[in-house]
KOLSEVEX-209390 format. One record per residue (C-alpha): x, y, z; residue in three letters. Coordinates in steps of 0.001 Angstrom, whole numbers, plus 500000, padded with zeros to 6 digits. Example, Ala and Ser with C-alpha at 12.3 -4.5 7.8 and 13.67 -1.06 7.14 Angstrom:
2
512300495500507800ALA/513670498940507140SER/
This chain:
1046
084176351139164762MET/082890349162167738SER/079129348873168023ARG/078014350065171425LEU/074267350019172034THR/072938351946175016VAL/069701351140176841GLN/068767353849179349LEU/066586353660182386ARG/065233356487184497CYS/066799356445187945ALA/066922358698190936SER/070418359810190022ALA/070157361899186863ALA/073923362228186741ALA/074201358515186033LEU/072082358728182871GLU/073745361922181752LEU/077136360228182118PHE/076292357793179324PHE/074551360297177111LEU/076367362154174327PRO/077585365596175176LEU/074803367202173134GLU/072120365351175097SER/073091366489178590ARG/070558369294178483ARG/067660366804178416VAL/065687366875181648ARG/064797363632183407ILE/061041363212183431ARG/058755360567184837SER/059424356894184378VAL/056553356461181949ALA/057619359388179786ALA/061165358143179727THR/060111354649178649ARG/058039355963175750THR/061037357819174390LYS/063640355156175244ARG/063796353544171829ARG/063914356833169926ALA/066570358220172268THR/068681355098171892ALA/068495355242168108LEU/069479358910168058ARG/072378358308170453CYS/073752355171168847TRP/075866356807166169TRP/076968359622168422ARG/078142357242171151LEU/079762354973168610ALA/081768357915167310ILE/082610359076170829CYS/083609355620171996ALA/087245354966171184LEU/087966351673169472PHE/091520350578168815LEU/092419347079167644ALA/095954345872167089THR/097364342446166590CYS/099768342326169468THR/102905340231169883VAL/104235340630173391LEU/107878341110174098ALA/109813337852174404GLU/113345338996175205TYR/114796341649177402ARG/118086343391176663PHE/120291344940179341ASP/123438346915178624VAL/126717347731180382TRP/129026350402179081THR/132084352260180266SER/129741354262182495ASP/128871350985184241SER/132472349964184844GLY/133313348288181534LEU/136872349268180532PRO/135771350268177035ARG/132694349939174844ASN/134638347897172242ASP/134071344291173354VAL/136025341615171463ARG/135825338441173550ALA/133598336843176217ILE/134098333614178157VAL/132740332118181378GLN/135289330289183488THR/134505327266185596ARG/134417329300188809ASP/131401331165187371GLY/132942334522186479TYR/132245336138183125LEU/135415337527181533TRP/135133340313178983VAL/137996341337176735GLY/137982344905175415THR/140429347102173556LEU/141300348843176816ASP/141631346057179342GLY/140328342788180668LEU/137256342749182945ALA/135967340119185344ARG/132222340408185896PHE/130051338900188647ASP/126756340310187382GLY/126932343421189563VAL/130435344861189358ARG/133459344735187092PHE/137001344066188250THR/139356345510185651VAL/142881344297184845PHE/145084346569182751ASN/148649347767182581ARG/147976350360185262ALA/147166347780187950ASN/148656344621186380THR/152222345202185159PRO/152426341638183801ALA/150032342595180990LEU/152066343879178003PRO/148972345445176409SER/145364346401177200ASN/144048345387173755ARG/142403341992174223VAL/141158340126171154LEU/140329336572172267VAL/139715334611175498LEU/139754330877176201TYR/139684328628179306GLU/141636325379179109ASP/140889322060180790CYS/142919323016183878GLU/140944326208184487GLY/143611328584183191ALA/142395331628181290LEU/144273332350178043TRP/144274335859176622ILE/145172336774173054GLY/146323340359172387LEU/145996342532169319VAL/149681343485169313GLU/150667339856169675GLY/151352337825172758GLY/149624335056174602LEU/148854335498178319ILE/147929332804180827ARG/146047333730183989TYR/146031331042186666GLN/145809331158190458ASN/145792334941190392GLY/149034335252188375LYS/149681336340184797PHE/152317334612182616SER/153384335884179196VAL/154199333761176137PHE/155736335795173308GLY/158455335730170729THR/160930334279173243ALA/158728331155173398GLU/158426330965169611GLY/155199332892169112LEU/155405334886165832PRO/154500338539165648ALA/150891339366164850GLY/147472339381166465SER/146330336289168300VAL/142826336020166882ASP/141806332560168090SER/142629330064170843ILE/141455326483171230SER/142286323444173326GLY/141251319900174226ASP/140663317830177328GLU/144271316549177295LYS/145701319992177890GLY/146788320715174308ASN/146463324357173288LEU/146288325884169824TRP/146402329520168786ALA/145776331251165490GLY/148282333944164507VAL/148357335503161043GLY/146537332567159414GLY/148772329975161111GLN/147583327389163585VAL/150211327014166316LEU/150436324618169197GLN/151747325411172660LEU/153558322425174160ARG/156023322244177040ASP/156220326018177202GLY/157189326334173522ARG/155186327384170456VAL/155459325322167260ARG/153297324620164160PRO/150251322511164899ALA/150037318879163835LEU/147070316612163361GLN/146333313880165856ALA/148035311364163571ASN/151151313546163403GLY/150497314863159879ALA/150976318535159092ALA/148025320830158401LEU/147421322054154848PRO/149478325072153962ASN/146514327396153703VAL/145542330429155782PRO/143183329371158550PHE/140614331554160220ARG/139395331139163737GLY/136603333074165349ARG/134341330384166770ALA/135505328718169951ALA/137637325667169177GLY/137455325965165379ILE/140064326940162787PHE/138869326758159206TRP/140026327478155687ALA/138304327341152297LYS/140109326257149161VAL/137835326190146150GLY/134696324399147224ASP/136457322446149945ARG/136510323408153598PHE/139239322387156015HIS/138146322546159658VAL/140686321938162440PHE/139212321429165887SER/140675319794168987ARG/143583318274167075GLY/141455316764164320LYS/141230317953160712LEU/137900317578158921THR/137523318216155185THR/134240318498153316PHE/132817320081150196SER/129603322007149664VAL/127467322541146665GLU/128405325240144254LYS/125563327511145203GLU/127107327950148649ALA/130678328286147495SER/130812332065147360SER/133069333848149811ARG/132311332560153305VAL/132834334969156159THR/131940332690159050PHE/131484328998159782LEU/130007327266162839ILE/128647323765163574PRO/125493323096165612ASP/124506320290167952GLN/122800318409165121TYR/126008318088163034GLU/124909320836160661ASN/127275323512159433TRP/126186327126159198TRP/127993329303156663LEU/127673333042156261ALA/128467334364152810THR/129464337703151394GLU/126134337880149604ARG/124383338321152920GLY/123080334781153109GLU/123121332126155783LEU/123583328607154453VAL/122699325454156357LYS/124854322507155240VAL/124529318862156256ARG/126896316130155023GLU/128203318501152389GLY/124777319309151005LYS/122946322585151247VAL/119781322108153266VAL/118551325699153050LYS/119756329142152156ILE/118350331991154232TYR/118402335463152783GLY/116600338771152649GLN/113151337206152077PRO/113581335354155389ASP/114329338519157306GLY/118089338831156847LEU/119136342440156085PRO/121512341794153215ARG/122892345318153062GLU/124147344942156657ILE/125442341395156459LEU/127232341924153176ALA/129174344888154505THR/130190343273157777TRP/133179341067157123ASP/133066339600160608LYS/129603338171160545PHE/129238335824163522ILE/126719333320164826ALA/125987331334167967CYS/123682328430168707GLU/121945328433172066ASP/120888325454174181ARG/117386325370172693THR/118663325147169110GLY/118100328774168167ASN/120783330271165934VAL/121702333846166766TRP/123386336046164192ILE/125281339238164753GLY/126350341761162155ALA/126864345455161473ALA/124538348081162779GLY/124739346477165305PRO/122154343972164154TRP/121052340837165987LEU/118834338141164560GLY/117409334854165776ARG/116513331895163623LEU/113813329786165217LYS/111655327240163428ASP/112886328539160083GLY/111872332146160820VAL/114222335056161447PHE/113414337699164021THR/115503340839164176GLY/116278342706167357TYR/115522345267168533PRO/111998345076167235SER/108474345898168234ALA/108390342804170406ASN/111468343656172465THR/111417345105175930GLN/114760346662176700SER/116304348570179529SER/118553349981176834SER/117743348717173316PRO/120524347844170947LEU/121629351326169856PRO/122855352351166476GLN/126509353315166415GLY/127747356634165086ASN/128583354843161859ASN/126467351718161270PRO/129054350338158857PHE/131776350584161500LYS/129634349474164415SER/128483345940164892GLY/128405342795166974ILE/131786341214167586THR/130966338254169803VAL/127976336155170860LEU/128223333927173917PHE/125704331861175896GLU/126464331353179583ASP/125549328360181749ARG/122194329858182746GLU/121058330482179157GLY/121760334205178984ASN/122995335420175602LEU/125875337906175875TRP/126504340273173004ILE/129726342172172538GLY/129652345194170253THR/131962347756168742VAL/131313351090170409GLY/128040350118172104CYS/129189348076175070GLY/128106344710176447LEU/124530343435176159PHE/122656340587177733ARG/119554339071176153ALA/117299336816178160ARG/113756335659177969LYS/111307337831179806GLN/109304336378182635ILE/106629339062182578ALA/105058340308179372ASN/103166343569179424VAL/100147344922177591PHE/100696348655177627SER/099986351681175480MET/102634350366173084GLN/100389347350172474GLU/097315349535171971GLY/095881350249175412LEU/094338353652175686ARG/095801354418179126ALA/098491352865181323PRO/096902352787184787ASN/094942349533185256ILE/092922348468188302TYR/090350345641187906PRO/091181342699185605VAL/088630340012184633LEU/088430337054182251GLU/084959336555180815ASP/083333333283179813ARG/084521333680176230ALA/088155333865177311GLY/088554337599176731ALA/090346339626179374VAL/088772342910180450TRP/090772345757181937LEU/089478348728183864GLY/091371351997183346PHE/091562354690185962TRP/089855357548184190GLY/089742356137180652GLN/087054353425180546GLY/087545349759179692LEU/089621347585177386ALA/089089344068176087ARG/091930341800174963ILE/090867338815172900GLN/092943336709170508ALA/095677339315170433GLY/093293342142169691THR/092993345136171988VAL/089658346963172011THR/089288350154174045ASN/085920351505175217PHE/085565355132176252GLY/082578357352176774LEU/082732360573174871GLY/085941361777176439GLY/084377361762179908MET/086345360380182845ARG/085519356767183603PHE/087377355453186676GLU/086695351729186553ALA/086610350334190094THR/085275346776189686ALA/084455344110187110LEU/082355340969187363GLY/080342338576185219GLN/077253336659186205ASP/076197333223185010ARG/073999334720182291THR/077042336331180686GLY/076302339897181671ARG/079427341931182444LEU/078971344139185484TRP/081259347089185928PHE/081470349996188306SER/083028353404188316TRP/083075356121190936VAL/079562357247190011ALA/077674353958189870GLY/077168350505188375VAL/076522349443184793GLY/076064346274182730ILE/077751345475179433LEU/076192342555177584GLN/077940341883174314GLY/078301345336172814ASP/075185346636174531ARG/075373348982177498LEU/072406348227179739ASP/071363350217182787LEU/067799348955182986ALA/068656345883185056ASP/070856347726187553VAL/069217347975190991PRO/068293351598191546VAL/070191352010194872PRO/073400350959193136LEU/073164353470190313THR/074924356073192438ASN/077158353767194500GLN/080872353215193933CYS/081350349450194024VAL/084825347913194517ASN/083936344210194376ALA/081481341908192583PHE/080914338235193313TYR/078287335671192295GLU/077986332799194754ASP/077055329176194083HIS/073362329978194480ALA/073419332748191900GLY/073279335575194424VAL/075192338674193318LEU/077202340393196024TRP/078321343998195757PHE/080872345586198067GLY/081315349320197975GLY/082609352352199742GLU/079600352485202059HIS/078354348965202557GLY/077511345462201364LEU/074568344390199190TRP/073193341093197895SER/070957340875194817TYR/068695337879194185ARG/065576337494192079ASN/065369341217191509GLY/065561342037195225GLU/068422344034196693LEU/069369343644200350SER/071858345768202245SER/073876344912205361TYR/074990347317208054THR/076236347278211622ASN/072772346412212829ARG/073058343090210995ASP/076435342363212566GLY/078508343562209632PHE/081328345854210726CYS/083046346488207390GLY/083353349703205444GLU/085133350381202159THR/084963346780200952ILE/087832345637198705SER/087202341964197965VAL/084510339252198230ILE/084934335486197833THR/083254332196198741GLU/084773329085200270ASP/083975325441199519ALA/081459325313202358GLY/079371328152200958GLY/080441330789203461SER/080972334280202102MET/084124336167203054TRP/084360339957202816ILE/087570341904203147GLY/087404345599203926SER/089385348433205426GLN/087845347506208780SER/088825343849208899GLY/087529340457207790LEU/083912339213207866THR/082448335742207341ARG/078760335196206575ILE/077521331674207253THR/073779331023207017LYS/073058334661207746GLY/075360334819210750ARG/078180337371210755PHE/081594336747212302THR/084127339574212307ASN/087890339607212812TRP/090097342619213357THR/093604343147214657GLU/092229342618218162LYS/091262339048217219GLU/094650338284215635GLY/094219339601212098LEU/097614340982210946PRO/096008344171209669SER/092522345620209408ASP/093217346657205800HIS/092229343506203905VAL/092470343737200118CYS/092859340128198890ALA/091209336787199728LEU/091831333297198367TYR/090061330168199601ALA/091994327108198460ASP/090733323560198044THR/091983322264201398ASP/089891324678203444GLY/092549327311204067THR/091750330979203653LEU/094660333166202560TRP/094316336840203435ILE/096262339663201847GLY/096601343050203519THR/097949346363202341THR/100494346709205133ASP/100452343661207410GLY/101667340944205072GLY/099949337644204314LEU/097755335720206754ALA/096670332090206830ARG/093387331238208534LEU/092755327583209217LYS/090623326121211962GLN/090127329654213339ASP/093891330098213842ARG/095840332896212195PHE/099426332590210959THR/101156335762209851ARG/103858336066207184TYR/105844339282206750THR/109251340329205519THR/110674339115208836ARG/109646335578207904GLU/111003335870204348GLY/108199337540202383MET/109332339942199679PHE/106885342637200767ASP/104311343336203472ASP/101753344355200856GLY/099522341691199274VAL/097086343122196711PHE/096072339830195061GLN/096644336107195654ILE/096652333631192745LEU/097672329973192813GLU/099368328309189858ASP/099257324637188861ALA/102517323913190714ALA/101172325003194108GLY/102816328441194225ASN/100978331471195551LEU/101585334578193428TRP/101059337970195036MET/101260341573193895SER/102405344625195806SER/103604348176195363SER/107132346896194762HIS/106519344036192362GLY/105080340562191931ILE/106362337661193997TYR/105679333988194532ARG/105961331643197500VAL/105597327876197672ARG/102348327129199473LYS/103990324049200953ARG/106545326272202706GLU/103800328488204079LEU/101972325496205524ASN/105164324044206987GLU/105903327366208652PHE/102402327479210130ALA/102855323930211453GLU/106201324826213040GLY/108260322647210698ARG/110365325471209298ARG/111675328790210604ARG/111456330928207460SER/110141330991203922ILE/111631331841200537ASN/109944334300198215SER/110947335115194636VAL/110228338608193327ALA/109741339908189807TYR/109934343499188627GLY/111407345729185987ARG/114356343431185385ASN/111916340670184475ASP/110010342629181835GLY/107590344766183839MET/107484348411182824LEU/107007349323186480THR/107154347321189675SER/104167349138191157GLU/101042346989191009CYS/097536348192191783ASN/095108346811194345GLY/092052347650196375GLY/089746347143193357ARG/088350343749192462SER/089576341644190813PRO/093138342938191348ALA/094450340156189135GLY/093196337012187485VAL/094319333514186530LYS/093022332818183041THR/091964329441181739ARG/095331328926180022ASP/097050329231183417GLY/098528332672182847LYS/098451335246185605LEU/097409338838184905TRP/098282341621187344PHE/097287345311186942PRO/100065347889187280THR/100612351599186877GLN/102024350885183387GLU/099673348368181825GLY/098869344796182775VAL/101669342298183446ALA/101190338733182227VAL/103185335800183620ILE/102969332228182386ASP/104071329997185287PRO/104107326947183012ALA/106826328429180814SER/108772329776183741LEU/112254328268183879VAL/113233327840187509ILE/116948328208188023ASN/117693325251190274THR/121455325690189990ASN/122814327273193156PRO/125232330074192322PRO/128963329550192811PRO/130231331572195745VAL/133607333288195736VAL/135498335412198213ILE/137030338252196251GLU/138913340412198717ALA/140165340566202283PHE/140685344155203415VAL/142414345144206658VAL/142180348807207651ASP/141254349627204027ARG/144326347848202674GLN/143648344808200422PRO/145483341648201414GLN/146362338696199240SER/144047335744199853ILE/146416333261198256GLU/148091331043200845GLY/147950331439204624PRO/146264334665205623LEU/147657336394208687ARG/146475339697210091VAL/149207341709211845PRO/148582342723215436PRO/146985346040216198GLY/144706346137213129LYS/141229347422213836ALA/138814346754210966ASP/138443343708208722ILE/136267343707205592GLU/135591340565203566ILE/134150341030200081GLN/132336338126198463TYR/130082337476195498SER/127627334987194016GLY/128018334173190347LEU/124575334037188805SER/123706336281185878PHE/119928336070186226VAL/118865339045188331ASN/122300339171189917SER/121365342131192047GLU/118728339996193809ARG/121061337241194992LEU/120824336620198738SER/123734335947201080PHE/124312334763204625LYS/127603334357206403TYR/129158333269209653ARG/132535333851211284LEU/133548331038213594ALA/133908331194216533PRO/132480334737216776VAL/129051334153215191ASP/126925331468216776LYS/124369331562213956ASP/124176332653210321TRP/123866336363209649PHE/121305337162206941GLU/123087339748204793ALA/120393340135202117GLY/121930341389198879THR/124953342973200592ARG/128280341614199331ARG/130606342524202171ALA/131030341552205814ALA/132608343819208431TYR/134318342762211657TYR/135910345501213772PRO/138402344839216564HIS/138822341090216326LEU/140984339627219037GLY/143919337345218296PRO/143055333816217292GLY/142106331482214467HIS/138953332321212501TYR/137024330750209653ASN/134680332842207504PHE/131977331024205509THR/129491332612203119VAL/126508331031201347LEU/124459332401198453ALA/121046331800196901ALA/119993332619193361ASN/116958334724192569CYS/114759331600192680ASP/115786330879196260GLY/118106327892195695PHE/121010327998198147TRP/124580326933197644ASN/124910325143200961GLU/128663324622200527THR/129543328227199818GLY/133051329579200142ALA/135306329617203189ALA/138306331710204160LEU/140389330806207207PRO/142648333465208681PHE/144658334191211788VAL/144787337422213755VAL/148259337588215253LEU/148598338709218860PRO/150502341786219984ALA/153381341275222426TRP/151058341782225335HIS/148654339197223873GLN/151194336372223459THR/151130333168225467ALA/154473334000227106VAL/153183337365228246PHE/149946335836229418ARG/151905333145231299GLY/154105335694232983LEU/151088337834233711SER/149326334831235171ALA/152310334078237363LEU/152470337707238456ALA/148782337681239241ILE/149175334423241173VAL/152088335965243042GLY/150045339044243807MET/147153336928244964VAL/149434334783247135VAL/151172337879248511GLY/147872339550249185THR/146646336383250819TYR/149688336141253086TRP/149450339819253934ARG/145847339329254768ARG/146637336248256834VAL/149440338107258587SER/147158341035259261ARG/144496338700260628LEU/147051336910262758GLU/148328340257264044ALA/144773341296264783GLN/144152337992266511ARG/147400338414268510ALA/146323341940269408ALA/142938340678270449GLN/144573337938272529GLN/146978340484274022ASN/144084342801274738PHE/142116339987276292SER/145173338994278355ARG/145696342563279519ARG/142011342914280162LEU/142056339792282306ILE/145224340993284031GLU/143639344377284593SER/140549342753285964GLN/142674340545288247GLU/144688343539289369GLN/141507345445290007GLU/140137342499291984ARG/143459342279293877LYS/143357345996294617ARG/139751345824295747ILE/140555342709297805ALA/143574344449299384GLY/141587347565300193GLU/138783345491301600LEU/141248343432303641HIS/143572346211304779ASP/141028348926305248GLY/137473347875305535LEU/138343344424306842GLY/140616345752309604GLN/138076348335310618ASN/135339345759310742LEU/137657343487312802LEU/138334346291315260VAL/134635347020315420ILE/134018343352316099LYS/136622343217318841ASN/135450346449320392THR/131895345259320326ALA/133018342032321982SER/134670343983324754LEU/131517345998325178ALA/129635342766325545CYS/132048341552328333ALA/131167341704332085PRO/129967345089333007PRO/132498347771332701ALA/132467351293333725PRO/130236353513331722ALA/133082355705330740GLU/134965352806329153GLU/131842351709327414MET/131312355117325910ARG/134890355146324651GLU/134412351751323067ASP/131182352861321420LEU/132877356049320130ALA/135676353929318665ALA/133081351717316981ILE/131420354815315512ALA/134719356194314201ASN/135758352897312700LEU/132329352513311121SER/132657355961309533ALA/136085355077308144LYS/134700351814306791ALA/131902353675305079LEU/134365356155303537ASP/136574353353302257GLU/133493351581300883LEU/132458354759299062ARG/135989355132297672THR/135966351554296350ILE/132478352062294893SER/133564355322293284HIS/136537353592291737ALA/134245350965290218LEU/131581353374288865ARG/131692357132289511PRO/128268358066290844PRO/128588361533289302GLU/128014360068285824LEU/124590358882286760ASP/123739361779289071ARG/125270364798287289LEU/125939363675283698GLY/129144363371281654LEU/130021367067281559THR/129724367690285355LYS/131366364333286113ALA/134432365272284043LEU/134636368674285729GLU/134467367017289161HIS/137086364391288223ALA/139463367064286919VAL/139203369087290173ARG/139714366027292342LEU/142802364985290381ALA/144474368410290164VAL/143786369981293581GLU/146229367822295613PRO/149052368480293115ALA/148798372261293222ASP/148599372582289349LEU/147265375477287354ARG/144232374197285441LEU/142458375197282235SER/139298373142281688ALA/136827373744278824GLN/133917371365278321PHE/131102371848275791GLU/127806370185276736PRO/128578366501276257LEU/125591364837277861ASP/123861362326275629GLY/126512362430272877LEU/127988359064273834LEU/126465355767274796ALA/126514355061278573PRO/129232352402278201GLU/131300354899276186ALA/130947357656278792GLU/132740355594281485ILE/135597354912279057HIS/135976358645278300LEU/135827359372282042TYR/138558356808282753ARG/140602358147279799LEU/140610361665281261VAL/141165360308284774GLN/144149358163283642GLU/145665361060281679SER/145464363355284690LEU/146897360657286975ASN/149882360375284591ASN/150326364158284719VAL/150198364203288529VAL/152433361123289062LYS/154984361417286212HIS/154963364787284395ALA/156179367144287162ARG/154104369785285421ALA/152915373136286688SER/150061373534284155PHE/147521371228282620VAL/144823371893280031GLU/141758369705279607VAL/139260370325276771ARG/136336368316275262ALA/134047369270272350TRP/132000367712269466SER/132717368329265779GLU/132011366520262450ASP/130266363580264134GLY/133041362954266646PHE/133712363884270292LEU/137205365313270689HIS/139097365248274005CYS/142504366858274659ARG/144792366710277749VAL/147969368791277504ARG/150661369547280131ASP/153975371410280274ASN/155841368706282153GLY/159023366766281397GLU/157568364725278541GLY/158910361383277369PHE/159944359496274260ASP/156868357583272875PRO/159176355191270986ALA/160537353846274240SER/156995352906275305HIS/156127350868272161GLN/156122347081271989SER/157483345058269105GLY/154083345195267395ALA/154108348993267532GLY/151630349174270398LYS/152054351696273238ILE/152469350335276797HIS/153411351628280192GLY/152022354524282295MET/148477353292281658GLY/148920354198277988LEU/148025350694276761ALA/144763350792278692GLY/143969354189277278MET/144677352913273757ASN/142506349838274269ASP/139607351880275602ARG/139631354199272574VAL/139974351314270097ARG/137037349497271701LEU/134912352568271042LEU/136008352747267358GLY/137975355919267913GLY/141519357116267565GLN/144069358272270154ILE/147212360261269412THR/150022360929271915ILE/152563363623271097HIS/155522364059273464SER/159235364458273630GLN/161549364975276593PRO/161386368504278029GLY/158425369587275885SER/155389368267277712GLY/152788365802276537THR/149631366089274411LEU/147009363351274455VAL/144220363682271865GLU/141333361252271485ALA/138508361190268884ARG/135414359112269592LEU/132405358605267270PRO/129170360086268564LEU/126208357900269396LYS/124066357067266353THR/120447358117266626LYS/
């Protein structure tokens, strides 16, 4: 049992003392301080055994999981759970041969080839796979037959090419293109399309003994104590010592020129230069009862020199440094551990294969396909002895032990592989913070207060009284030895036995503090749910979102050696504060998550962060380059369940939310134990993944991508499927693509493996896709697929040329029509101007004639008469007659002057208005002709502009003159009214009428009988005039003039 000594102190919060007391002691009342001190020693002695019994202690020697196993079965797309062959071709694909088809695997999905979709395959039962030096995949079938797959086509070699009947159980080749196959114990060579017995390189025949061949490139036979090994055209013969000469079931060489032999006695023999170096058996961890009953015992050496062994069960073992480890075991994390078959003696491992990235692939009978790879994250969980799974604070003490705080179950200490749990009598103990001062005392907090654990002694006497009932989330001891406590309700500092608190009155704006740290200059930094605070020489400086902080919810702080403060938030990503300038990093800039619960830096300059969705790392150099504007994005690498974590959900908000121990390992608390990552042992995959384009789909119909790719016209949707061939966290590969000339920049596709382009127009296109592995290394070459979208008939160059010509013709025609119309309008304007001038000249001539013939003559007579009156005296009677003549002539002159003036501008328009003027004009025009008249005029005054009124007056006057002079009518109707924004005027008679066509000019304009003038007047006013007439049916003149705008 763990010794746990309790020293009690009387405090204001009785609940705190009762929490640490045994259940039986909770009835004790808290008395005065003096009384409590006198009984302290006796109480402690009485409680010691009870608390020791109540405290849970569990110690186990823990070996963390080293390998992770993942499985694919027929439910995952594998054709069948009986796997017989595995090979990785040079393009990066993993090919898996099963007893029900051949599968091509890219790490995420299987593409299956069988007789149903590949008629060239004579059988689905695949036994062996091999890739030759030219990249062709060779397939050996159980029923016999050798298949070559190259450039997407299958070719069959069978009895017609000389291949004997029987299973093809092995295939091998060399760099010169020679190919050998094992059929029924014979080694055969395929040359020039024919199959014949194999010969040695010197032309000699092979020994007439049955050869076996299960390892890649090796055919072997044992005769007595001699072994004949044929590989790549060369025959090697050697002998082994008698003790290893029992029946050998398997033989394989390693990279150190050793031979490994498996025997029927369940032993593994290491042979070098014909001598037995060591025999491994049951004492070394080999299960003899399994190996001895599995006649197809197999082995594989990986790149680090480990020898892996597969046998019945299925059973998998690894020989490293002379020690066997069997899997699955207590130190194996597995998404699906190696299962036991229905019959262990009929189930087993059939093939072991290491790919180019170091993954070990395991084919089994009845259990599917497995992948074993080293875990990145190891986990201390309940399986390793922890009392509870949910961890919050994590701390390394000065002795190198790591302390864990459970949520509700106390504390745990991990030291030298031993897990020790501390609980308190079954009471809930939600650990919220851990810290250690320079004297070695371990401070811890739970929701009810603060305590000290020194060694195995629980001490409450040295806890400041105000903190005994405070929930503290963060401890920190600064360079001066001052202890800082951050809690749910404030900040405290403790120095020389004196506790100081800080509130808003001191300039501190934080509440619910999550983390405290100190920078190289001695400033204290406090992160809370209200922002960020810096304390420098007693002065407080606060930052919130208003001052540029990405989020007010700060839960992680890290001050690095170059003066940069890194700030983690729960929902705003990571922030960099340098020289009072913030730089923000979120998922938009390439971060894995916007949550940052803890920030730890490894020796290589990577920042490791935890979040609700996993652990991830970013190169600090990239973050600084982004802040300086030297790069546009950053790369982050995430780790989760596929990397060994039991859950991806990490915990934060309690301090420390992770720790870097003195050995460089990083510890992060999670909902399922504490995850441990060793950055020094982390193998970074610097090999960019090969990129392949797998399918080109047009309107859901796959198209062949071999040769020129042409898309028929009228197709709507194009889908391009691609893949990246990395088998380390394949589902986390990243892609970006671009279609030239459509896409101007790369499209970040994330983990999606298909691109969609609807409604592409005709033209030449080139699709390029790039991929990055899970460590962020990009294949900058990628894969490209050019294709052509053919045009429809209406999209061809001929059609476009003809259309262009038609459009040009239409434009030219329209232009000429427009020009012609403009010229006609100009001619009309010139004609109108000419007629206007002629009309003006005629009017001047008329006025001149009237003035000369009428007014002029009268004035001349008046002049002459006046002259006579001025002659020598005449009789009075004659003088009176002359004066009377002058008066009469003067009256006539005045009448003629009024007539001329009236003809120029009717005075009635100005004196009486438009309506009365029209009525007067109608009466004057009709009365001398003795016509019956019907005149109807609505009030028209003010509806037209003054210059328009005279035109309407002349229009009516001219129409009536035509009726009087030409119509020979007995009735005339005149009507004027306003309607729909226009003034309508109608003059209709019952006279002889005429043919309007005979009064039209070549341009279609009306002339004669004053009609042209009437037409011009109406057109000048923006109106319309219509003349309806035919001989013997009278005439109707209708005019429509726009009203005056207000």
